[in-house]
ROVOLUM-683484 format. One record per atom (N, C-alpha, C): y, z, x. Coordinates in steps of 0.02 Angstrom, whole numbers, plus 50000, padded with zeros to 5 digits. Atoms other than C-alpha are relative to their C-alpha. Layout:
// ROVOLUM-683484
YZX ...
***
This chain:
// ROVOLUM-683484
499895007049980 548045823755781 499854999350075 500195001149931 547355816955943 500614998050042 499435001649956 548595816456087 499944992850025 499985006949977 549105798856133 500584999250049 499495000449947 550015796856298 500454993949991 499605006150008 550575779056258 500555000949948 499494998650051 551465784956100 500565004250029 499504995749971 552345798556198 500464996250048 499605003949953 552915786556334 500484995449963 499585004550039 553555774156205 500585003949968 499494995950033 554485788056113 500545002250050 499524997849950 555295794456273 500444994250023 499605005849981 555855776756318 500544998649949 499515001050053 556715775156150 500575005050005 499494994849994 557615791756173 500454998650060 499625001449940 558145786856349 500484994249988 499575005850012 558805769856291 500585001749954 499464998050045 559795777756149 500515004350036 499544995649964 560535790656266 500444996250049 499625003949952 561135776956383 500554995949966 499515004350035 562125767556248 500715002550009 499314997749990 563665778956254 500224999550072 499835000449930 563585779256444 500194992950020 499855006949984 563515760356456 500664997849969 499385001850034 564925758656329 500605002750038 499444996949965 566015770656429 500134996550067 499935003549937 565705760056585 500334993249992 499705006550011 566395744256504 500735000250021 499315000349977 568045738756579 500485000349941 499524999850055 569545743056470 500374993349994 499635006150011 570505728856393 500735000850022 499295000149982 572235724056454 500394997549939 499645001750062 573415723956303 500755000050012 499275000849997 575205717556302 500264998949929 499715000650067 576265719456145 500704997150006 499355003249998 577715707356123 500455002649944 499514998050051 579295711056025 500344993849972 499655005550033 580315700255908 500685002449977 499344998250025 582145699855860 500035000349924 500025000050073 581635697655679 499555005849976 500384994250024 581065713355586 499394997649960 500605001350039 579285713055519 500025004549938 499964996350063 579155718455338 499405004649992 500534995150015 578155734055295 500025001749925 500054998250071 577595740655126 500365006749986 499634993750008 578935754255128 500155001449927 499834999050071 579355751354945 499425003149962 500584997150033 577595756854902 499795006650033 500154993649969 577665772455009 499634999650065 500375000849937 576815765255164 500494998650057 499605001649940 577535764655339 499574996950054 500455002649948 576015757855432 499674993549979 500325006050025 575505742755327 500494994249996 499575005950001 576205725255345 500034997049930 499915003250065 576835714955199 500214992850009 499765006849999 577155696755159 500764999849993 499285000750005 578935690555172 500234999449928 499815001450069 578955685054990 499485003049953 500454997550051 578195692054831 499574994349973 500425005050031 576845683054734 500424995349957 499615004650041 577585667254658 499855000849925 500104999850072 577855667754471 499724993549974 500265006650018 577445649254463 499964995850064 500095004449943 576975634954579 500294993149984 499695006550014 577805617954600 499544995149963 500475004750031 576225608354550 499325003449991 500674997450012 574555612954473 499604994749961 500445004750035 573155601054428 499655003749943 500274996650058 572585605454253 499344997049975 500615003250025 571215592754212 499844993850040 500235005949962 570195578654289 500225000450073 499754998849932 570555585954460 499534997550055 500505001749950 568975579754546 499684993249986 500305006650014 568755561154512 499614997450060 500415002949947 567455551754612 500414995150041 499665004749956 568015541254760 499494997050047 500455003449953 567145528554871 500125002550071 499844997649932 567955537155021 499575006050021 500434994349984 566745551955010 499304998749974 500695000950019 564865549855009 499635006650002 500334993550007 563815564654950 499264999249983 500704999950019 561975568854934 499915002149928 499984998050070 562295577854770 500735000549979 499334999950027 563825581054662 500485004250042 499504996949956 565205585154789 499695005050049 500354995749951 563895593654901 499704995750055 500285003549941 563315588655076 500294993050004 499625006350002 564615575155095 500254998050069 499695002749939 565425564355227 500584995549980 499445004550012 567135556355226 499884993550037 500145006549971 566885537755256 500594995349990 499415004150011 568625531455209 500354998250064 499605002249942 569875523255324 500595004750010 499424995949985 571065535455406 500584995650021 499415004149983 572845529155430 500124999750075 499755000349931 573555523355595 500655003950002 499424995649999 574785537255632 500364999350067 499605001049940 576155533355756 500545005350002 499524994449996 577015549855794 500474999050059 499525000749944 578565550855905 499735003250063 500224997249937 578265554156088 499394996450027 500555003749969 577085546356212 499415004550018 500544995449982 576065562056249 499675002849938 500374998450060 574705566656127 499595006450008 500474994450005 573715581956072 499324997349978 500685001250025 571825581056052 499815005749954 500174994950050 571235590055896 499274998949979 500705000450023 569375593355867 499865005649952 500154995050052 568835602055708 499275002150006 500684997349995 567315613255732 499725001249931 500214998450067 567245618155549 500385006149974 499624994750033 568045630255424 500715000250029 499334999549972 569615636255519 500014999150076 500075000149927 568995633255697 500184993250029 499785006249967 569845620255809 499995000950075 499895000449928 569845615155991 500594995350011 499405003949988 571575609156042 500084998950075 499825001549931 571945600356207 500704997049999 499305001850000 573795598556243 500124993950045 499845005749956 574675583856328 499965001750074 500044998049930 574665593956490 499345003650014 500704997949988 572805598256474 499875007549995 500204993150017 572875616256413 499534999649940 500474999650055 571355619356303 500085006749965 499884994050040 571685631756163 499535000049941 500454999350057 570395637956038 500375003649943 499714996850058 570965642355862 499455002949956 500474996550045 569985655155759 499274997950011 500695002249987 568315651555844 499485004649968 500574996750031 566885656855730 499464994749995 500475005649994 565395646155775 499315001449971 500644998650033 563975654855683 500155002849931 499874996650063 563995667055537 500525005550010 499574994149992 565005682755505 499695004750052 500264994949955 564825697255626 499485004449964 500454994950026 563395709555604 500415006249981 500585000750043 563065718555486 500114995649939 499855004050059 563925707155360 499534994049995 500445005950001 562895691955411 499295002049978 500684997850019 561275701955395 499965001549925 500004998450071 561755708155223 499984993749957 499985006150039 562155690855159 499354996150005 500615003749991 560585683355233 499405003349966 500594996450024 559395696955174 500065003049931 499904996950065 560175704455019 500244995149948 499805005350047 560845688454943 500685001449970 499384999150037 562375685954837 500634999250041 499415000449959 563535681854979 500074993350034 499815006149967 564255668755094 499574999150063 500405001649941 563045660955217 500014992550008 499895007149992 563375643855290 499474996750043 500425003949956 562375630055372 500285000450071 499794999749930 562455629155561 500574995050013 499435004549989 564165622055607 499964996550067 499935002949933 564685611255754 500165005550050 499894994949949 564825620555918 500534997850049 499545001249944 566135621956053 499574998550061 500425002149944 565435613056206 500125004550060 499924996149938 565165621256375 500614997750039 499415002649964 566505609956450 500645002649967 499414997450035 567745615356316 500105007450014 499954992949985 567345633656346 500255001150071 499794999249930 567545631656534 500744998350010 499305002149993 569245623356509 500485004349961 499584996150045 569895636156383 500475004650038 499504995849969 571515644256438 500285005249953 499764995150048 571935653356277 499604999449936 500314999750066 571155658756113 500515003349954 499544997050048 572255661955961 499635001749936 500304997850063 571755671555805 500555000949947 499504999550053 572665670755638 499985006749965 500064993550032 571985686955562 499285002550009 500644996849981 570495698755568 499444999149949 500555001150046 569475692755419 499404997050036 500615001849965 567665689455465 499914992650011 500095007249991 567755670655441 500504997050049 499525002549951 569175669355568 499965003650067 500034996049939 568745682455699 499295002750007 500714998449990 566995684655770 499895002750070 500084996849935 566555696655910 499464996650043 500515003649962 565005686755958 500304994150038 499675005549966 566115671956000 500435002550058 499604997249946 567255683056104 499565001150062 500454998749944 565775688256211 499784993550034 500195006549971 565295669956234 500584997050039 499415002949967 567055664556279 500155003750065 499934996049939 567225678856404 500715002150015 499374996749980 568675686456500 500464995650041 499585004349958 569355671556596 500504995949959 499525003350044 570625667256462 500455005249968 499554995750038 572085674456365 499795000049927 500114999450071 571825680656187 500675001849967 499374998850034 573395679056080 499845001849928 500184997250065 573325689255920 500615002649963 499484996350037 574385696655781 500045007350024 499914992949982 575045714455801 499425004349975 500504994950016 573805729055800 499294997249998 500655003550002 572335717255830 499525002450054 500424998649942 571705723455998 499485005549987 500484994650014 570845738855925 499344997349973 500615002850028 569565727155846 499604996150052 500375003349947 569055719256011 499485004750030 500444995849960 567535725556104 500315001350068 499784998849931 567875733556273 499654994950045 500315004749954 567525722556421 500494996450045 499525003149955 569115718256513 500344993849973 499675005850030 569865705856389 500765000750007 499285000349990 571665700556416 500334998049934 499775001050069 572525702356246 500765000649997 499284999850011 574315698456196 500115000449924 499854999250071 574835705356025 500714997649986 499365003250012 576255695855944 500245001049928 499714999950067 577435698155796 500214992949980 499755006450022 578085683755691 500624997950040 499445003049965 579315672155779 500065002250073 500034998949928 578795677655952 499634994150032 500355005649967 578125665456082 499735002250068 500334998649936 577035665256237 499834993450032 500135006349965 576835651656369 499294999950027 500665001449972 575095644856408 500074993650040 499855005849960 575395633156554 500674997149978 499395003450023 576665620456493 500075000049924 499984999850073 576325624356310 500295006649976 499724993950030 577385636656212 499645001249934 500384998250059 576365645656080 500415004949959 499604995850045 577345652755933 499555002949946 500344996950056 576655665155807 500485000249941 499565001050057 577355661855633 499695003349937 500254996650060 577195669555458 499484996049961 500435002750052 575845666455329 500055004749940 499974995950061 575675673055151 499285002049984 500714998250005 574035682555159 499935007750001 500124992849995 573325700055196 499475001050053 500524998849950 572115708455316 499615006349984 500444994149998 570655720455319 499354998050033 500655001549969 568985721855407 499525005849985 500434994450019 568125735855314 499294997649990 500715001550012 566225736355308 499795002949933 500164996750064 566065748755164 500655001649964 499374998650035 567505748155039 500055007249976 499824993450025 568345764654992 499765005750046 500194994949952 567505773855136 500454999550062 499505001349949 568535765955274 500494994949973 499495004350029 570165757455233 500514998250054 499525002349951 571175746955354 500444994449971 499625005350033 572095736355227 500684998950032 499345002349976 573555726755304 500265003950059 499784996449941 573605737355461 500054995450061 499875005149949 573525721655568 500384994349967 499605005550026 574735707255548 499574993749993 500335006550010 574225689555496 500524994650009 499515005349992 575025672655523 499694993450020 500215006649977 574935654855586 500264998950071 499825001549931 575215646455755 500334993250006 499665006249986 576375632955818 499964998750075 500075001849930 575945624355982 500514994550016 499475004749984 577395615256065 499944997850073 500085002749932 577235603856216 500334993150003 499685006449990 578355589656275 500364997449939 499645002050059 579345589556114 499574998749939 500465001050057 577795587656004 499725006749978 500194993650028 577225601555887 499384999349955 500594999650042 575535605855810 500015006849965 499964993850040 575525618855670 499325001449967 500614997550034 574015628955611 500215005549952 499714995550051 574395637855448 499655006749995 500394994150015 573025651055451 499845000349926 500094998950072 572405657555284 500675001949970 499354998750029 573915657555170 500044997449929 499795002850063 574555655554995 500664996550008 499365003549996 576095645454953 500585004949988 499384996450010 577795653554973 500554996650041 499455003049964 579495649855047 499965001050076 500064999349927 578875654855220 499924993350034 500055006649970 578475636455249 500704997150014 499315002349990 580315632255227 500335003950057 499734996049945 580745646555345 499764997450067 500275002749938 579595639355478 500364993550019 499645006349987 580425622355460 500715001450023 499314998249980 582145630455473 500025002450073 500024997249932 581625639255634 499814994950053 500295004349949 580695625155721 500104992549988 499895007150014 581185608755638 499374996649974 500565003950025 580015594755585 499385001250042 500644998849967 578165597255627 499624993450004 500365006449991 577155582655698 499325000149967 500694999750025 575375588055657 499905006749965 500084993950039 574985600755520 499275001049981 500694998250017 573265608855509 500045005149943 499854996050060 573275615755331 499365001049959 500604998750041 571905624255227 500094997349930 499985002650069 571465616555059 499475003149956 500584997550038 569945626655004 500095007449985 500024992850015 569495644254944 500565002249953 499474998350047 570745644054802 499735001449931 500264999450068 569605643654649 499545006049996 500434994150008 568905660354597 500125002949931 499914997950069 568615664854416 500115007549993 499964992750006 568445683654447 500705002550017 499374997349976 570075685954542 500604996049977 499475003850033 571095672354457 500614998850043 499365001549968 572925671354505 500085003450067 499944996649935 572755684054646 499704995750055 500335004049948 571585672354740 500464994350021 499545005449982 572825658054732 500615002850036 499434997049967 574195669854788 499924999950076 500114999549928 573385670854961 499614994150028 500335006249977 572555653554971 500354994049969 499685006150024 573245635954953 499514995849959 500355005450033 572635623754823 500164993650039 499815006349967 572615605654884 500714997749984 499325002050016 574235602354790 500515004750032 499574995549963 575005617954868 500074997850073 499995002349930 574525611155039 500464994050008 499565005849998 575415594855001 500745002149995 499314997450007 576975604454947 500225003350064 499834996649937 576925615155104 500164994950055 499895005249949 576795599555213 500674996649989 499345002950015 578315592355125 500565004750022 499504995149979 579275608555157 500134999750075 499935000049927 578945606755344 500114993050028 499925007049979 579155587855348 499484998150053 500555001349953 577455585755430 499924992550012 500135007049984 577085569455519 499324997849976 500675001450025 575245570355470 499675006649982 500374994150022 574105582655379 499274999250021 500734999549989 572375587355444 499765005949959 500224994450042 571555597755306 499385003350029 500594996449978 570235610955337 499805005149947 500264994950045 569175624055247 499414997749959 500585002950035 567965612355156 499454998650052 500485002449951 566375605655236 499295002249987 500714998550009 564485605755245 499805006650031 500134993549969 564555621255355 500525005149980 499514995150025 565855630255251 499645005649964 500294994350037 565565647055168 500104999349924 499865001250071 566215640355001 500245006449965 499744993850029 567175656354969 500514998549946 499565001550055 567905653554798 500054992749984 499985007250013 567585634754802 499454998049952 500525002850044 566635624454674 499394997850041 500535003149959 565625615054806 500264999350071 499805000849930 565675610554990 500604995450008 499485005049990 566885596054963 500464999149939 499575000850058 567725598654794 500745000050018 499304999649980 569365603254880 500244993450029 499805006449971 569375586754975 500074994749946 499925004550057 569075576854815 500675001249965 499384998350035 570535586054735 500614998150043 499455001849956 571655583254887 500154992549996 499905007250003 571395564354885 500304998049932 499745001450067 571715564254697 500735002149994 499324997550009 573305574854706 500494996550047 499555003949958 574005564754851 500274994049961 499785005750041 574055549854732 500435002449941 499634997650058 574655560054583 500715002150018 499344997749979 576105567454680 500384994850041 499705005349960 576455551254773 500245002650067 499824997149936 576445560854936 500034994550053 499905005149948 577105550255080 499775002450069 500244997549936 576375561255216 499264998050008 500695002449993 574775553255284 499515005750010 500564995449989 573125562655277 499534997150052 500525002149952 571945561755425 499415004649988 500584996150021 570235567455364 499475000050055 500534999249951 568975574155489 499375002749967 500624996650014 567145578055464 499895005150055 500104994649951 566555593755553 499734997250066 500205002149934 566395591055740 500404994050027 499635006049979 567545575755744 500665001750033 499394999049961 569085573455853 500484994349986 499475005150004 570735564155838 500525001550053 499464999349952 572095561155967 500634997449967 499385001650035 573845561255893 500615001850043 
***
């Protein structure tokens, strides 16, 4: 074979670049991690022989207060769609909600579980920011191998919102709620509030992380941020059965309290008595951001509902907490439709079940990217 100097130079450059990767990684600034404590014991799976895995407060419910059995998705003039419950927009009239207190929260829904919250004292807090697809390599596999969840381009967090961000909160480590690409975009000039044992999943780079157990709190400016229970699970494995991190990080929801007004974000959760526990601990909730999608899955059946709310479960949970208003999330044109019939079937079912159950808690429906001040 004829000697080719260009090939040799290219090959040596590749070797050099690969050899620098560990060196560059080792030069990254270490993260600053603070771990808070709580006076309430966190439940572990000790009854199953584990001492390192977290557990839900309550077992899987044997039954649910309400379940829609038939005709759950009637058409409504309040939702306009391009096809049957796909690519839709809510066009109905949202209620005029007059919540107690003169100071208001601004709530902007980015899509799926991602929100930008601005408090009455101008603290900007991001909730579960995932503004593209899943992290690599999961996104690559879904895009190129098929058979998985890949969503349309969602709304984005603006540069002004990013510049104003004082804290980022994460509910759990599943790919649709925690994205390392977004962390790199947000940067190090903010606090990251997370469940326990979460910091190991962050990239190095000097991030300021506060790990929190249930019923602990942390102050962001004049806003008190409480971490509260959810009924879910956690893992972030890439290849099942080869690496296993099931339930080694905690999961939960967030309660933001400022000037006597409270905004609750449920995180991914199924229905259980933990909603009543939250109400007992914190009283009535003004604004409740509650998931309504990802509950229908033929393969996993009752297990899937155990860790996700149906629309009627969401209404029951809101009643348990005496919510002033419900802002639903999880559906949408840029959703992953994980276990859902269509992009907006959950919203059709929610509007239907609100009437069926005669729910007196107002719904405020956002399309992705929209904002409301409450």
